[in-house]
C-alpha positions, 0 to 999 in steps of 0.5 A, spaced: 501 441 553 501 448 549 503 445 543 500 438 544 493 441 544 495 445 537 497 439 534 491 435 536 486 440 533 490 439 526 489 431 527 482 432 529 481 436 522 485 431 518 481 425 521 475 428 524 472 421 526 478 418 529 482 419 536 476 422 539 478 418 545 483 424 546 478 429 547 476 427 554 484 427 556 485 434 553 479 437 556 481 435 563 488 439 562 485 446 561 489 450 566 495 448 562 493 452 556 495 459 557 498 461 550 493 464 545 494 459 540 493 453 545 487 457 547 484 458 541 485 450 539 482 447 545 476 452 544 475 449 537 475 442 539 470 444 545 466 447 539 467 442 534 465 436 539 460 440 544 455 434 542 460 429 545 462 433 551 457 433 557 459 439 560 461 443 554 456 449 555 459 449 562 466 450 559 464 455 554 460 459 560 466 459 564 471 461 558 466 467 556 467 470 563 474 473 560 471 474 553 473 481 553 480 480 556 482 475 551 486 476 545 482 477 538 484 470 535 481 467 542 475 471 542 474 469 535 475 462 536 470 462 543 465 466 538 465 460 533 465 455 539 459 458 542 455 458 535 457 451 534 454 449 541 448 453 540 446 449 533 448 443 537 445 444 544 440 450 543 436 449 549 442 449 554 445 455 551 440 460 548 442 464 554 449 464 553 449 465 545 445 472 547 450 474 552 456 473 548 453 476 542 452 482 546 458 482 549 462 482 542 457 487 538 457 492 544 464 491 548 469 489 543 473 494 540 476 489 534 471 491 528 473 483 525 470 481 532 463 485 531 462 483 524 463 476 525 458 477 531 453 481 527 453 475 521 452 470 526 446 473 529 443 475 523 444 468 520 441 465 527 435 469 527 433 469 520 434 462 518 438 457 523 438 451 518 442 455 513 446 457 519 447 450 521 449 448 514 454 454 513 457 453 520 457 445 521 457 443 514 462 438 511 469 441 511 474 439 506 480 434 509 487 437 510 490 432 505 497 430 507 501 432 500 498 439 500 505 441 502 508 439 495 504 440 488 510 441 484 514 435 480 520 432 483 524 434 477 522 441 478 523 441 486 530 439 484 532 444 480 529 450 484 533 447 490 539 447 485 538 455 484 536 457 490 540 462 491 537 465 484 531 470 485 527 466 480 527 460 485 522 464 490 517 465 484 518 457 483 521 458 476 527 456 473 533 460 471 531 459 464 523 461 465 525 467 469 530 470 463 525 469 458 519 472 462 524 478 464 525 479 456 518 479 455 517 484 460 523 488 458 520 488 451 513 491 453 517 496 458 521 499 452 514 499 447 511 503 453 516 508 454 516 509 446 509 510 446 509 515 452 515 519 448 510 519 442 504 522 446 508 527 450 507 534 447 514 538 445 515 544 449 515 550 444 521 553 442 522 560 444 524 564 438 529 570 439 529 576 434 535 577 430 537 584 429 537 586 422 543 588 419 543 595 415 542 595 408 547 599 404 542 604 403 541 605 410 548 605 412 550 610 407 544 615 409 547 614 416 554 615 414 552 622 411 548 624 417 554 623 421 558 627 416 553 632 416 553 633 423 561 633 423 561 639 418 555 643 422 560 642 429 566 645 425 562 651 422 559 652 429 566 652 432 568 657 426 563 662 428 565 661 435 572 663 434 570 669 429 566 672 434 571 671 439 576 674 435 572 680 434 571 681 441 578 681 442 579 686 437 574 691 440 577 690 446 583 693 444 581 699 440 577 701 446 583 701 450 587 705 445 582 710 444 582 711 452 585 718 454 592 717 457 
């Protein structure tokens, strides 16, 4: 029954005015719908056909008692179903819509549920007719061929090339290579433009030691030679002084009386 009610919802969306005899049978099996998807599906059915279900307001009143305990997808489905019920049976469900909108805006934690409740509340309070046109307006039918919008020849080629990345993007290998080539060219041009715009780092210049000119080198050599000569003269002076002191000491020894 879990899958059956989900499939029934899709059938009703595809054929809105057919198979309405199934509604009574589906509504009688409410205790079998325990999964979130099946609950959301039966809530949609009850809200969409609330004018054809005699006790639709009682059913939604029963569902609203566990509104805060349900998953978010079920909350959204029940909120929309309640608005549809109010637009089709305003006298029987006025108190119910106020109760559910208050719970959705004040006690629900999910911001999506709060936002949808506020939108419904503003639409119903400002212009119920526009709310009717939006919520109960004619919806496009589900087409049976929406699953395949490609040519059979292209589909066969994609199946043959299903191991290629190109098939994921619904392109043949030739189209993929052509597109990749254009992308590579654009990428290369962009890289060249970036290289041209990048400022070059300044080159650090190192100071080169200047080689001495011949004139300076000669002056340096002359200075070194003069320093050597001065050192030699000083050594000679020291030697002569030492000799003189030695001779004096010898003379002093000779002159002393024995």
